SEROVEX-511700 format. One record per residue: x, y, z of N, C-alpha, C, CB in turn. Coordinates in steps of 0.02 Angstrom, whole numbers, plus 50000, padded with zeros to 5 digits. Glycine has a CB too. Example, Ala and Ser with C-alpha at 12.3 -4.5 7.8 and 13.67 -1.06 7.14 Angstrom:
<atoms>
506604971650390506154977550390506604983550390505654977650452
506424988850354506844994750357506455000250394507044997050286
</atoms>
This chain:
<atoms>
500374996949998500195001250009500375005749998500115001350041
500225011349964500655017149954500295022649961500975017449892
500485029649949500035035049949499995037449912500045038949979
499335039249883498875040949796499175049349789497615040849801
499165051849746499525056949713498715063049767499595055749592
498145060449775497585061449803497885062849877497065055449792
498005057949913498205056949990498745061850008498495049450006
499225063649956499775067749966499395074349960500405066549916
499005077249910498735083049928498295084149963498605085549892
498065079850011497735078750077498135083850123497775070450104
498745077850120499285078950205499655086350186500155070850222
499815087850138500005092850098499525098850113499995090650026
498885098750122498305103350158498365103650211497665101950156
498405098650263498545098150330499135101050353498535091950347
499725099950317500225104250358500005112950331501175101450334
499645113750310499645121850328499465123850390499205125750289
499095120650407498505124350478499365124550553497415113950517
499185127750583499525130750619499245126950685499485138250609
499455121650707499275118950773499335122850844499645113350778
499815127750847499745131650898499305133850948499845134850881
498875135850884498125140150910497585136250854498155151250892
497065136350872496355134150845496015140450829495895129650899
496385144950831495935152950811496125152650729496345162350860
496645149950710497095151050644496705144550601498125149850658
496215147050536496085140850486496575143650424495115139550461
496165139850391496395143850325496195145350270496765142350304
496265147150212495865148050138496255145450091495705155550114
496025141850046496015138049989495765143249929495535131550001
496045146849898495815151549852495585148349790496315156449837
495195152749750495125149649671495825148549623494625155249626
496055150749653496745151549572497265147549618497185162849539
497105142249672497325136149691497595131049641496825133449723
498205126349625498285120949582497385118549598499035114849608
497355114449547496675111449556496825105149606496325109049479
497625102649621497435095449654497325098449741498225088149641
497635104549761497435107749831496885109949823497825112949859
496105111149771495475114749795495335107649788495035121549754
495335102949750495235094449779495215090249820495445091549770
495935092349875496125091049919495615093249957496695092549927
495755098949958495145102250033494645098850030494765110650033
494415099849960493525097449961493655089549999493045096249856
494065086749977493975076849997494065079350065494725068849964
494375084650115494335084450193493895088750212494955085950231
493535090750163492915093450214492365088750196492645102050202
492495084250143492015078950137491915072950189492165076050077
492565071750201492735068650270492575070950341493355068450271
492565076650350492345079550427493125081150454491855072550487
493435082650412494125084450425494095091150436494615082650372
494145095550391494005103650393493245106750378494495107050335
493205112350426492485115250429492115119250365492505120250486
492655119550324492335123450241492755120250181492515133550233
492255120450137492785115350056493265118950042492415114149967
493425126550051493765127250038494225132150100493585128149981
494435127850144494805126750204494535126850259495235130350212
494505131950288494175137050376494575132950416493115136450413
494165129450468494515125650535494545119550537494225126550596
495145117450560495165108750579494405108850632496115105550637
494175104250611493455098250659494155094150741493005086350560
493845090750773494195087150809494435082650775493945085050856
494125080250736494655074550703495135077550641494175067550667
495195081550635495495085450569496155089050618494815092450521
495925090750668496555093850721497015084650727496075098050833
496575080950744497285075350776497445072850696496975066250847
497125073450628497395070950574497985074350561496975070950522
497825081650584498385086650554499175085350599498065095850567
498895084050659499135081850712499975076850684498425077350749
499445071350686499605064450668500035065850591498825059150662
499945070750523500235071750475500935076750496499725074250426
500885080050520501325086050573501765082250583501015089250647
502045077450653502235071650664502445070050626501945068050681
502325064950563502695060050551503155065350485502215052250530
502625070450476503375073450439503885077750469503245077550382
503945078250527504565081050583504825072650572504255084850690
504785068350576505015060750599505495059450553504445054550598
505145062350498505595060150412505955062250411505445061450343
505785069450421506365075150414507095073550454506045082550449
506645073850523507385071850566507715065650566507315072250636
507435061550528508055056050515508225056050454507925048850530
507855060050401508645062250335509025065950358508555066450261
509045070850415509685074150428510005070050480509625081550450
509695064150488510155059850535510875053550472509375053550593
510645053150426510705049550362511205055550347509965047950308
511195061650336511375066650286512235065650324510845075750289
</atoms>
């Protein structure tokens, strides 16, 4: 099993959220890449974000973003150790 391009686009959208506050959302503009717009729409349909074009993280979304950002940090830290 591997990530699809759609999964990666969703993960990239989750990486945009600032987890240090619940008071900050994001806005995906109409001029964004089609894959980013589709990812935001998909995350909204899954109940992970509050609006089709971003908004705030739901409770499930916060957990997903925390996992996504933690995984990214682990992967980057590991690649730095290898260098």
